[in-house]
C-alpha positions in Angstrom: 0.0 0.0 -0.2 1.2 3.6 -1.1 0.0 5.3 2.1 1.8 7.9 4.6 1.1 5.7 7.3 1.5 1.9 6.3 0.7 -1.3 8.1 1.7 -2.8 10.4 1.5 0.1 12.9 0.8 -0.6 17.0 -2.4 1.0 17.8 -2.0 3.7 20.6 -3.2 2.4 23.9 -4.5 3.5 27.4 -3.6 3.1 31.1 -6.0 2.4 33.6 -7.2 4.4 36.2 -10.3 4.5 38.7 -11.1 7.9 38.3 -12.4 10.2 35.6 -9.7 13.1 34.9 -11.1 16.4 35.3 -12.8 18.3 32.3 -10.5 20.6 30.4 -8.4 19.7 27.8 -9.6 16.2 27.3 -12.2 14.4 25.2 -14.1 11.5 26.5 -15.5 8.4 24.8 -17.3 4.9 25.6 -14.7 2.4 25.7 -15.9 -0.3 23.3 -15.9 -4.0 24.1 -14.7 -5.6 20.8 -11.7 -6.0 18.7 -9.3 -3.2 18.0 -9.0 -2.7 14.2 -7.0 -0.3 12.0 -8.3 0.1 8.9 -6.0 0.9 5.9 -7.4 2.0 2.4 -5.9 2.8 -0.5 -8.2 2.8 -3.5 -9.5 -0.7 -4.1 -7.2 -2.2 -1.7 -8.3 -2.5 2.0 -6.6 -3.9 4.9 -7.8 -4.6 8.2 -5.1 -5.0 10.9 -6.0 -6.1 14.6 -4.3 -4.9 17.5 -1.4 -7.9 17.2 -1.2 -6.8 13.6 -3.1 -9.8 12.2 -5.3 -9.5 9.4 -9.1 -9.5 9.9 -10.7 -8.7 6.6 -11.1 -12.5 5.8 -13.3 -12.8 8.9 -15.4 -10.0 8.3 -16.0 -9.9 4.5 -19.4 -8.2 4.7 -17.4 -4.7 6.0 -15.5 -4.5 2.6 -18.0 -3.0 0.3 -19.5 -0.6 3.2 -15.7 0.7 3.8 -15.0 1.1 0.2 -18.3 2.8 -0.3 -18.1 5.3 2.5 -14.2 5.7 3.6 -12.2 8.2 1.6 -9.8 6.7 -1.2 -6.8 7.3 0.7 -7.0 6.6 4.5 -6.0 4.9 7.7 -8.7 5.0 10.2 -8.5 3.7 14.3 -11.6 1.8 15.5 -13.5 -1.2 16.8 -15.2 -4.0 15.4 -18.2 -5.0 17.3 -21.4 -7.0 17.1 -24.6 -5.7 18.5 -27.0 -8.0 19.9 -30.7 -7.7 21.6 -29.2 -6.5 25.1 -25.9 -4.4 23.7 -22.4 -5.4 22.9 -22.1 -9.3 22.3 -18.2 -9.9 22.7 -19.0 -13.8 22.6 -20.6 -13.7 19.1 -17.8 -11.4 17.9 -15.4 -14.1 18.9 -17.3 -16.6 16.8 -16.7 -14.5 13.9 -13.0 -15.9 13.6 -13.4 -19.5 11.9 -11.0 -21.0 9.8 -13.7 -22.4 7.2 -14.6 -19.9 4.6 -18.3 -21.1 4.1 -18.4 -20.7 8.0 -17.2 -17.4 7.9 -19.6 -16.3 5.2 -22.6 -17.9 6.8 -21.7 -16.1 10.1 -21.2 -12.9 8.1 -24.8 -13.1 7.1 -26.3 -14.2 10.5 -24.1 -12.3 13.0 -22.8 -9.2 10.7 -20.1 -7.2 12.5 -19.8 -3.1 12.6 -17.0 -1.0 12.9 -17.2 2.1 15.0 -14.3 4.8 14.0 -12.6 6.9 16.9 -9.3 8.4 15.1 -8.1 9.0 12.2 -4.3 8.6 11.1 -4.0 9.5 7.7 -6.0 11.2 5.0 -5.0 11.3 1.3 -1.0 11.8 0.9 -0.5 13.2 4.8 -0.2 11.7 7.7 -2.2 13.1 10.8 -0.3 11.3 13.5 1.6 14.3 14.6 -1.6 16.5 14.7 -3.2 17.1 17.9 -6.3 14.8 18.5 -8.7 17.8 18.4 -7.9 18.3 15.0 -7.8 14.4 14.2 -11.5 14.3 15.6 -12.7 17.1 13.4 -11.4 15.6 10.2 -12.7 12.0 11.1 -16.3 13.7 11.8 -15.8 15.4 8.3 -14.9 12.4 6.3 -17.7 10.0 7.9 -20.3 12.8 8.2 -22.5 10.9 6.0 -21.6 7.3 7.5 -24.4 4.5 7.7 -24.5 1.2 9.2 -22.1 -0.8 9.7 -20.1 2.4 9.8 -20.5 4.5 12.6 -18.4 7.5 14.4 -18.1 7.0 18.2 -19.8 9.5 20.5 -17.5 11.8 22.2 -18.0 14.6 24.7 -15.9 17.3 26.6 -18.3 17.2 29.6 -17.3 15.3 32.6 -20.7 15.0 33.9 -21.9 13.7 30.6 -18.9 10.9 30.5 -19.8 10.2 34.4 -23.4 9.5 33.1 -22.1 7.3 30.4 -20.0 5.6 32.6 -22.7 4.4 34.6 -25.3 3.9 32.1 -23.3 2.5 28.9 -22.4 -0.5 31.4 -25.7 -2.1 30.4 -24.9 -2.2 27.1 -21.5 -4.2 27.6 -19.0 -1.1 27.7 -15.8 -1.5 29.6 -16.0 2.2 30.9 -14.7 5.4 29.3 -11.5 6.6 27.7 -10.3 10.0 28.2 -8.1 11.5 25.3 -5.9 14.4 25.7 -7.1 17.1 23.0 -3.5 18.3 22.2 -1.8 14.8 22.2 -0.7 13.4 18.9 -0.8 9.7 17.8 2.1 7.7 19.6 1.7 4.2 18.2 2.3 1.4 21.0 2.2 3.9 23.8 -0.1 4.4 26.7 -0.7 8.2 26.4 -4.9 7.6 26.9 -6.8 6.9 30.2 -9.2 4.5 30.6 -11.8 4.3 33.5 -13.0 0.7 33.8 -16.0 -0.5 35.9 -15.4 -2.5 38.9 -18.1 -3.9 40.0 -19.3 -6.3 42.8 -21.5 -9.4 42.7 -22.8 -11.8 45.9 -22.2 -15.3 44.6 -22.5 -19.1 46.0 -19.4 -20.7 46.5 -19.8 -24.3 44.9 -16.2 -25.5 44.8 -12.8 -24.6 44.7 -9.5 -25.7 43.1 -6.2 -26.2 45.0 -3.4 -23.7 44.3 -1.0 -25.3 42.1 1.8 -25.3 44.8 -0.7 -27.8 46.6 -1.3 -25.1 49.7 -4.4 -23.6 50.0 -7.1 -22.4 47.9 -6.1 -21.5 44.3 -9.5 -20.4 43.2 -13.4 -20.5 44.4 -16.1 -21.5 41.9 -18.7 -19.4 41.8 -22.4 -19.8 40.8 -25.8 -17.5 40.3 -29.3 -18.5 40.5 -31.6 -17.8 37.1 -35.2 -17.2 37.7 -35.9 -20.9 37.4 -33.6 -21.6 40.5 -30.9 -23.5 38.4 -27.3 -22.7 39.9 -25.1 -21.6 36.9 -21.3 -21.6 37.1 -20.4 -18.0 36.3 -16.8 -18.3 36.9 -13.9 -17.9 39.7 -12.3 -15.9 41.8 -8.4 -16.3 42.1 -5.2 -14.4 42.3 -5.6 -15.0 46.2 -2.6 -14.1 48.1 -0.7 -16.8 49.9 -1.8 -16.0 53.5 -5.4 -15.7 52.6 -5.1 -19.2 50.4 -4.4 -21.1 53.7 -7.3 -19.3 55.6 -9.7 -19.8 52.9 -9.1 -23.4 53.0 -9.9 -23.4 56.7 -13.1 -21.6 56.2 -14.3 -24.2 53.4 -12.8 -27.3 55.0 -16.3 -27.9 56.9 -18.0 -27.5 53.7 -16.0 -30.8 51.9 -17.8 -33.5 53.6 -20.6 -35.2 51.6 -20.6 -32.2 49.2 -21.3 -34.0 46.1 -24.5 -35.9 47.3 -27.0 -33.2 46.3 -24.5 -31.1 44.5 -26.2 -29.0 41.7 -23.3 -29.6 39.5 -23.0 -33.4 40.1 -23.5 -34.3 36.6 -20.4 -31.9 36.0 -18.3 -34.2 38.1 -19.7 -37.4 37.2 -19.2 -36.7 33.7 -15.3 -36.4 34.0 -15.2 -39.3 36.4 -16.9 -41.5 33.8 -14.6 -40.3 30.9 -11.6 -41.1 33.1 -12.9 -44.7 33.5 -13.4 -45.3 29.7 -9.7 -43.7 29.3 -11.2 -40.5 27.5 -9.1 -37.4 28.3 -11.0 -34.3 29.1 -9.5 -30.5 29.9 -9.2 -30.2 33.5 -9.6 -34.3 33.7 -8.6 -36.6 36.6 -5.5 -37.3 38.1 -3.2 -39.7 36.1 -2.9 -41.3 39.4 -6.2 -41.6 40.7 -8.7 -42.1 37.6 -11.9 -41.9 40.1 -11.3 -38.6 41.7 -11.5 -35.6 39.6 -8.7 -33.2 40.8 -9.9 -30.1 38.6 -12.2 -28.9 41.0 -13.7 -30.0 44.3 -17.5 -29.4 45.3 -18.3 -27.7 48.3 -21.6 -27.9 50.0 -24.2 -24.9 49.0 -24.0 -23.0 52.4 -21.8 -19.9 52.0 -21.9 -16.7 49.7 -19.1 -14.7 49.0 -18.6 -11.2 47.6 -16.4 -10.7 44.6 -15.0 -8.1 42.3 -15.7 -8.6 38.6 -15.1 -5.9 35.6 -17.6 -7.4 33.5 -20.5 -10.1 32.4 -20.5 -11.8 28.9 -23.3 -14.2 28.0 -24.0 -15.1 31.8 -20.4 -15.5 33.2 -17.7 -13.3 34.4 -15.5 -12.3 31.4 -12.3 -12.4 33.5 -11.7 -14.2 36.8 -13.2 -12.3 39.7 -11.5 -11.4 43.1 -12.3 -12.5 46.5 -13.6 -9.5 48.6 -15.2 -11.0 51.7 -17.5 -13.6 52.8 -21.2 -12.5 53.1 -22.7 -14.7 55.8 -25.3 -12.3 56.2 -26.9 -13.8 53.0 -28.1 -17.3 52.0 -26.8 -18.6 48.9 -30.7 -18.5 47.7 -30.4 -14.7 47.5 -27.3 -15.0 45.2 -29.2 -14.6 41.6 -28.5 -13.0 38.6 -31.4 -10.2 39.1 -28.5 -8.3 40.8 -26.7 -7.9 37.7 -29.2 -7.0 35.4 -28.9 -3.8 33.5 -30.5 -2.3 30.4 -28.9 -0.7 27.6 -29.2 3.0 27.1 -31.6 4.2 24.4 -29.3 6.4 22.4 -27.0 3.4 21.9 -29.8 1.0 21.1 -31.2 3.7 18.3 -27.7 3.9 17.0 -27.5 0.4 16.2 -31.2 -0.4 15.2 -30.7 2.5 12.3 -31.9 1.2 9.1 -28.9 0.0 7.2 -28.9 2.0 3.7 
């Protein structure tokens, strides 16, 4: 490609903070939960590059024609590939799009099409904009995509801190990670963390349904967490891990009384027995039994459903924590029956639902 900014290029990144920076010389944007994607266009040549410089266009062929129709003849655009579902951003569906078989790729492109949300402009025509301040790059981005139609979008932005704080709270229901703050005078610095990201840190009360021993054999490595649905079915939602050494031993002492006869009426008994049956037939399964004791599943050990715990987590994806949660404290003031999905329910904000439900041209 003959462009002033050529692939591969490392995208500019953000460093984590827990507080929104004060209003002033910054622009606030929602933090999209998708695949980072830099688009290079030179005439009919189109290249979509992932954060780690891998090609993406073959997985998202439905974006080729809209991009050629709407992007300038020569440009480099930074943004995010996303899939919008009934309740907001659907990262699970987006991950499904990376399939090795072309026939499957084409099918998924029709069934769960992706959208592209642009948030920066790195080059236009023969000019690199990387040394221009973000305020100028944003103005040019809005100009060249002023007539954009789905599946192409320009991310919302604001300079008002109160609006950004409102987004931080309400956009959570649509699956967003938080808010990004960009210095208005900042240049585009590939691979450097010059922006700020404010991410959600949420808490949930969960059932403690099992545990895994730490890899060093001493104490609890992780707690298996569950939540009840409306039918009172206990679902595995993830684990609480990254437990400090002294706490690992303390937790083992706490859960010791719950190990006795834990499997007898355990709601996940079939899960454990399936692994045991596979071991008996010689079948290997992920996290399967010990090679020295084929009748015992060492991947996890059940606990009687008697205690609840409060954990910190970043986000929920299709009913499960997207990343491992962190132990915060026992909730002995709550019964396991009170640990339901209802505490996590949120609703996507109307403006984003409207944004993605706009009719395709």
